[in-house]
C-alpha positions in Angstrom: 70.2 89.9 89.9 71.1 91.8 86.7 73.1 89.8 84.2 76.8 90.8 84.0 77.5 93.7 81.7 79.4 92.7 78.6 80.3 95.2 75.9 82.2 93.3 73.3 81.9 95.8 70.5 85.4 96.5 69.3 86.5 100.1 69.1 84.2 101.7 71.6 86.5 101.7 74.6 86.1 104.2 77.3 89.6 103.9 78.7 92.5 105.2 76.5 94.8 102.6 74.9 97.8 103.3 77.1 95.7 102.9 80.3 94.3 99.6 78.9 97.8 98.3 78.2 99.0 99.2 81.7 95.9 97.6 83.4 96.2 94.5 81.2 99.7 94.0 82.5 98.6 94.7 86.1 95.7 92.3 85.8 98.0 89.4 84.8 98.6 89.1 88.6 95.0 88.6 89.5 94.3 85.2 91.1 90.7 85.0 92.1 87.5 86.4 90.5 86.4 89.9 91.4 82.8 90.9 91.3 82.0 94.6 90.8 78.4 95.7 91.5 77.5 99.2 90.4 74.4 100.8 91.9 72.9 103.9 90.3 69.8 106.0 90.6 68.6 107.7 87.3 68.6 111.4 87.7 71.1 111.4 90.5 74.8 112.0 89.7 74.2 110.7 86.2 77.7 111.8 84.9 79.5 110.0 87.7 77.2 106.9 87.3 77.9 106.8 83.6 81.6 107.1 84.1 81.6 104.3 86.8 79.7 101.9 84.5 81.9 102.6 81.5 85.1 102.3 83.6 84.0 99.0 85.2 82.8 97.6 81.9 86.2 98.3 80.4 88.0 96.6 83.3 85.8 93.5 82.8 86.8 93.5 79.1 90.5 93.4 80.0 90.2 90.1 82.0 87.8 87.2 82.5 88.5 87.5 86.3 86.4 90.7 86.6 82.7 90.7 86.2 80.3 93.7 86.5 76.6 93.9 87.2 74.5 97.0 87.3 71.6 97.6 89.7 69.4 100.6 90.5 69.3 101.8 94.1 65.7 100.8 94.2 66.5 97.1 93.5 66.2 94.2 95.9 70.0 93.8 95.8 70.5 97.4 96.8 68.1 96.9 99.7 69.9 93.7 100.7 73.2 95.5 100.8 71.9 98.7 102.3 72.9 100.8 99.3 71.3 104.2 99.1 73.9 106.5 97.3 74.4 106.8 93.6 76.8 105.7 92.3 78.0 103.1 94.7 80.5 100.5 93.6 80.8 97.3 95.7 83.7 94.9 95.4 82.9 91.2 96.1 80.0 92.3 98.2 79.0 88.8 99.3 82.5 88.4 100.9 83.5 92.0 101.9 81.9 95.3 102.9 84.1 97.3 100.5 82.3 100.2 98.8 83.3 103.2 96.8 80.8 106.0 96.9 81.0 108.2 93.8 83.1 107.5 90.7 86.6 106.2 91.1 88.3 109.2 89.5 91.8 110.5 89.9 93.4 109.3 93.2 90.2 107.3 93.9 91.0 105.3 90.8 94.4 104.3 92.1 92.9 103.3 95.4 90.2 101.3 93.6 92.6 99.4 91.4 94.8 98.6 94.4 91.7 97.4 96.3 90.6 95.3 93.4 94.1 93.7 93.2 94.2 93.0 97.0 90.8 91.4 96.9 91.8 89.1 94.1 95.0 88.2 95.7 93.3 87.5 99.1 95.5 90.1 100.9 94.5 92.8 103.3 97.4 95.1 102.7 97.9 95.4 106.4 101.4 95.5 107.9 102.8 92.6 110.0 102.2 94.8 113.0 98.6 95.9 112.2 97.2 92.4 111.6 97.8 91.0 115.1 96.6 94.2 116.7 93.3 94.1 114.8 92.9 90.3 115.5 92.5 91.3 119.2 89.3 93.2 118.5 86.3 91.4 119.9 83.6 93.6 118.3 82.8 94.3 114.6 84.3 97.7 113.5 83.8 99.7 110.4 86.8 101.5 108.9 86.1 104.3 106.5 88.8 105.7 104.2 88.3 109.1 102.5 90.4 109.9 99.4 90.7 113.5 98.3 93.1 114.9 95.7 93.6 118.1 97.8 
């Protein structure tokens, strides 16, 4: 596995200061560690891959509870997780099957931060009605959520 990405050089932030301030406040509520694994393939969606890596690296700089590792889609880890698209961002992939395909830009960024928080807090975000209904399912299901700004 790739070592966690650490970028401790001061002054070379990707995220603007006001966003960092807001996220630092938000991340004070994190409870459990969150592992972000970014999968990329050189030559495929490079701008989105670069954005995703910089974004996630900055998040990890804001709190010790977030770690980031980078892998190529040709890696053993990608094969293990069935990753083929670039970029793909996995959240705690050894516990959950939560993936963001593409860069978490715009509305996707809000969904991503919400998901990151829910994972750290050990919550699903489901209503009191939905949880018991889903508990009745006997077979594994895959839920896909598509976010579009339009």
